[in-house]
Structure formats: C-alpha cells, structure tokens
N, C-alpha and C positions, 0 to 999 in steps of 0.2 A: 598644878604648878609645883615646880621643884623648890626645895628649901633655898637653894642658891638664888633662884630667880626672886623668890619672896624677899630675901634679905637685900638684894639689889634694889628692889622697889621700895622697901622700908627705908633704906639708907638714903634714897633720893627724895624722901618727903621733906617739905620745908620744916624748919624748926618750930613754927607755930602750929603745926598739925597736931591735933589732939592725940591721934594714934602714935605719932612719932614721940611725943612727950611720954605717953604711957609706956611705949616700948623701951624707951631709954631708962626708965626707972624700974622696969621689971627685972629682978635679979636672977630669973631662971628662964629656961626655954618653955614657951607656951605654944602648944600646937592644936589644942582642942578649940574649935570655933566658939563654943559656948563660953569657955574661959576667956578667950580673947574679947568676946562681947562684954563680959562682966568687967574686964579691966578697962576697956575703952569707953564703955557706955553706948557703943554702937551695936544695934541688934544684929545678930548673926543672920546672914541671908544667903 
C-alpha cells in the first residue's frame, strides 16, 4: 500500500476511531508496524 493510499484511508476514519485519535496526536511519521501497534494498542498483523 502506498503512503498516499494509507493517508487517504486514515483521513477517512471516523473521529471516534482509536487509531484515528492516536494518529492525530502522534507528532511524527511512524512507519514501523510494531511501533504503530505500540501507539494504537492494536497488535501488528
């Protein structure tokens, strides 16, 4: 998945989405699946 496509999908998440809230308060670019899992609390799969 391209970065552009990923950002389009993230932007489209509802405001109450746990990932959307975590993404919004993350002040840096995160691309490592393990780091994303640590931020969101959702296991990398």
